[in-house]
C-alpha positions as CSV (number, residue, x, y, z in Angstrom):
1,W,12.3,-13.9,97.7
2,N,12.7,-15.2,101.2
3,R,16.5,-14.6,101.2
4,D,18.6,-11.6,102.2
5,S,19.1,-9.6,99.0
6,R,22.8,-9.4,99.8
7,S,23.2,-13.2,99.6
8,P,24.8,-14.6,96.5
9,E,21.9,-17.1,96.4
10,F,19.4,-14.3,95.9
11,Q,18.1,-13.6,92.4
12,I,15.1,-12.1,90.8
13,A,12.6,-14.7,89.6
14,Q,10.0,-12.5,87.9
15,V,9.0,-8.8,87.6
16,L,5.4,-7.7,87.6
17,A,4.0,-4.3,86.8
18,V,1.6,-3.2,89.6
19,R,-0.1,0.1,89.1
20,D,-1.3,0.2,92.7
21,Y,-2.2,-2.3,95.4
22,T,-5.9,-2.3,94.4
23,S,-5.3,-3.2,90.8
24,A,-5.8,-6.9,91.6
25,S,-7.1,-8.9,94.6
26,Y,-4.2,-11.4,94.9
27,L,-0.6,-12.2,94.2
28,V,-0.3,-15.9,93.3
29,L,3.1,-17.7,93.5
30,A,4.2,-21.1,92.4
31,T,7.4,-23.0,93.2
32,K,9.4,-25.7,91.4
33,S,8.1,-28.4,93.8
34,G,4.5,-27.6,92.8
35,L,3.5,-25.5,95.8
36,T,1.1,-22.7,95.1
37,K,0.0,-19.8,97.3
38,K,-2.4,-16.9,97.1
39,T,-1.9,-13.8,99.2
40,R,-3.9,-10.5,99.1
41,L,-2.0,-8.0,97.1
42,A,-2.6,-5.3,99.7
43,E,-0.3,-7.2,102.1
44,Y,2.6,-6.1,100.0
45,D,1.8,-2.4,100.3
46,S,4.8,-1.3,102.4
47,P,7.5,1.4,102.2
48,R,10.2,-0.9,103.4
49,S,13.3,-0.5,101.2
50,G,14.7,-3.9,102.0
51,G,11.7,-5.7,100.6
52,L,9.1,-8.1,102.1
53,I,9.0,-11.9,102.4
54,A,6.7,-13.1,99.6
55,V,7.0,-16.9,100.2
56,N,8.8,-19.1,102.7
57,L,10.7,-21.4,100.5
58,R,11.5,-24.9,101.7
59,D,15.0,-26.4,101.3
60,G,15.9,-27.0,97.7
61,D,12.8,-25.3,96.4
62,E,12.6,-22.1,94.3
63,L,10.1,-19.7,92.8
64,V,9.1,-20.3,89.2
65,G,6.0,-18.2,88.6
66,A,4.1,-15.1,89.9
67,G,1.0,-13.5,88.7
68,L,-1.9,-11.1,89.7
69,A,-5.2,-12.9,89.9
70,E,-8.8,-12.6,91.0
71,A,-10.8,-15.3,92.7
72,S,-12.8,-15.8,89.5
73,D,-9.7,-16.7,87.5
74,D,-8.1,-20.1,86.9
75,L,-4.5,-21.1,87.3
76,L,-2.6,-23.3,84.8
77,L,0.5,-25.2,86.0
78,V,2.8,-26.8,83.4
79,S,5.5,-29.3,84.3
80,R,8.9,-29.8,82.7
81,K,7.8,-33.2,81.3
82,G,4.7,-31.8,79.6
83,Q,2.0,-32.4,82.2
84,S,-0.6,-29.7,83.2
85,V,-3.1,-28.9,85.9
86,R,-5.8,-26.2,85.6
87,F,-7.8,-25.3,88.7
88,H,-9.9,-22.4,90.1
89,A,-8.3,-19.6,92.1
90,D,-11.4,-19.2,94.3
91,D,-11.1,-19.4,98.1
92,A,-12.6,-22.9,98.3
93,T,-9.8,-24.3,96.1
94,L,-6.9,-22.0,97.1
95,R,-7.5,-20.2,100.3
96,P,-5.7,-16.9,100.9
97,M,-2.5,-17.2,103.0
98,G,-0.1,-14.8,104.7
99,R,3.2,-13.7,103.0
100,A,5.5,-15.8,105.2
101,T,4.0,-19.1,104.3
102,S,5.0,-21.9,101.9
103,G,1.7,-22.6,100.2
104,V,-0.2,-25.7,99.4
105,T,0.2,-28.4,96.8
106,G,-0.9,-27.2,93.4
107,M,0.5,-30.1,91.4
108,K,2.1,-33.5,92.0
109,F,4.8,-35.0,89.8
110,R,6.1,-38.3,88.6
111,P,9.8,-39.0,89.4
112,G,12.1,-36.6,87.7
113,D,9.5,-34.0,86.9
114,E,9.0,-30.5,88.4
115,L,7.0,-27.3,87.8
116,L,8.1,-25.3,84.8
117,S,5.5,-22.4,84.7
118,M,2.3,-20.9,86.1
119,S,-0.1,-18.9,84.0
120,I,-3.3,-17.0,84.9
121,I,-6.4,-17.8,82.8
122,R,-8.6,-14.7,83.1
123,A,-12.3,-15.0,83.7
124,G,-14.6,-13.3,81.3
125,V,-12.4,-13.8,78.2
126,A,-13.7,-16.2,75.5
127,A,-11.9,-19.5,75.7
128,D,-11.7,-19.8,71.9
129,E,-9.6,-16.6,71.8
130,R,-6.9,-18.0,74.1
131,Y,-4.3,-20.7,73.7
132,V,-1.7,-22.6,75.7
133,F,1.6,-22.1,73.9
134,T,4.4,-24.6,74.6
135,V,8.0,-24.5,73.3
136,T,10.8,-27.1,73.6
137,D,14.5,-26.3,73.8
138,G,14.9,-27.8,70.4
139,G,12.8,-24.9,69.0
140,F,9.5,-26.7,68.4
141,A,6.2,-25.1,69.5
142,K,2.5,-25.6,69.4
143,R,-0.6,-23.9,70.6
144,T,-3.8,-25.5,71.9
145,H,-7.2,-24.0,72.7
146,V,-7.5,-23.2,76.4
147,F,-10.9,-25.1,76.5
148,D,-9.0,-28.3,75.7
149,Y,-7.5,-28.0,79.2
150,R,-10.4,-29.0,81.5
151,Q,-10.6,-27.7,85.0
152,Q,-9.3,-30.2,87.5
153,G,-8.8,-30.6,91.2
154,R,-5.8,-28.9,92.7
155,G,-2.9,-31.3,93.6
156,G,-3.2,-33.9,90.8
157,L,-0.7,-35.2,88.3
158,G,-2.5,-33.4,85.5
159,I,-3.1,-34.1,81.9
160,K,-0.7,-33.9,78.9
161,A,0.2,-30.5,77.6
162,M,2.6,-31.5,74.9
163,K,4.0,-34.8,73.5
164,L,7.7,-34.8,73.9
165,N,10.5,-36.9,72.3
166,E,14.3,-36.7,72.3
167,D,14.4,-35.4,68.7
168,R,12.4,-32.3,69.5
169,G,13.9,-31.5,72.9
170,S,12.4,-30.9,76.4
171,L,9.9,-28.3,77.4
172,V,11.2,-24.9,78.3
173,G,8.0,-22.8,78.6
174,G,4.2,-22.7,78.7
175,L,2.3,-19.5,78.2
176,V,-1.4,-18.4,77.8
177,V,-1.6,-16.3,74.6
178,T,-3.9,-14.8,72.0
179,D,-3.7,-14.7,68.3
180,N,-2.3,-11.1,68.5
181,D,0.6,-12.0,70.8
182,E,4.3,-12.4,69.9
183,V,6.7,-14.7,71.8
184,I,10.3,-13.9,72.5
185,A,12.7,-16.9,72.6
186,I,16.2,-16.6,74.0
187,K,18.8,-19.1,73.0
188,A,21.8,-20.4,75.0
189,S,24.0,-18.6,72.5
190,G,22.5,-15.3,73.5
191,Q,20.5,-14.8,70.3
192,I,16.9,-13.5,70.6
193,T,14.1,-14.2,68.2
194,R,10.6,-12.7,68.1
195,S,7.8,-14.6,66.3
196,A,4.0,-14.2,66.1
197,V,1.8,-16.8,67.8
198,A,-0.5,-16.9,64.8
199,E,2.3,-18.5,62.7
200,V,2.0,-21.7,64.8
201,P,-0.9,-24.0,63.9
202,V,-3.4,-25.0,66.5
203,K,-3.0,-28.6,67.6
204,G,-4.4,-30.9,70.3
205,R,-2.8,-31.3,73.8
206,D,-1.2,-34.7,73.2
207,T,0.7,-33.7,70.0
208,M,4.2,-32.6,69.1
209,G,5.0,-29.1,67.8
210,V,6.3,-27.6,64.6
211,R,9.5,-25.7,64.0
212,F,9.3,-22.3,65.7
213,V,12.9,-21.2,66.3
214,G,15.9,-22.2,64.3
215,V,18.4,-23.9,66.7
216,G,22.0,-24.8,65.7
217,E,23.6,-28.1,66.7
218,N,25.2,-26.8,69.8
219,D,22.5,-24.3,70.7
220,S,19.1,-24.5,72.4
221,V,16.2,-22.4,73.5
222,V,16.5,-21.6,77.2
223,V,13.5,-19.4,78.0
224,I,10.4,-17.9,76.3
225,A,8.3,-14.9,77.2
226,L,5.5,-12.8,75.8
227,N,6.6,-9.7,74.0
228,P,5.1,-6.9,76.3
229,E,4.7,-4.6,73.3
230,T,2.0,-6.8,71.9
231,T,0.3,-8.0,75.1
232,A,-2.7,-6.2,76.3
């Protein structure tokens, strides 16, 4: 995002559908190193064909998540080793910053860990209707009520989002979902599967998942996403 689009290092990290620049108050970004920033969406209202700087990435860092948010929403950060931090998106916790900035620390990590995903927890939606859905590269998944993820201060090590072991693989994604959603899983072999969230039982945070995607001996799940056809 902060590189010349003609550079071989430039790549698209995420695509967001924006009806207009008043459809949300802020664009929130999160990077692999745990930095998070909130910028007024109106600052991206520009006719420039070459694009705008959205975040000033530090050496070795990269964008892993983007979302549209209001100050009343919460942000959920999930790390590759199964930790999570939930904090408010209000100005007292995450002040608005300009486009050409790096952001502030949203989450800290133990050695060998890094940020995997960022999700927006919308204000005004009943907590018992939403779940945090986590999937491993071995094809195991679980969902946990959002209310089991307590609000914390920004910049901590977080709490457990999923119990991991070698037999079930490492975490590849964490999403906020409802019972009506479907999740698309893409394997390293190129195969795509689509499954209903409701098929996965509800479990606590510090638990292992159940089989969600069939994975062969030399295959793995590499990425998950919500099926946009079922997401309101």
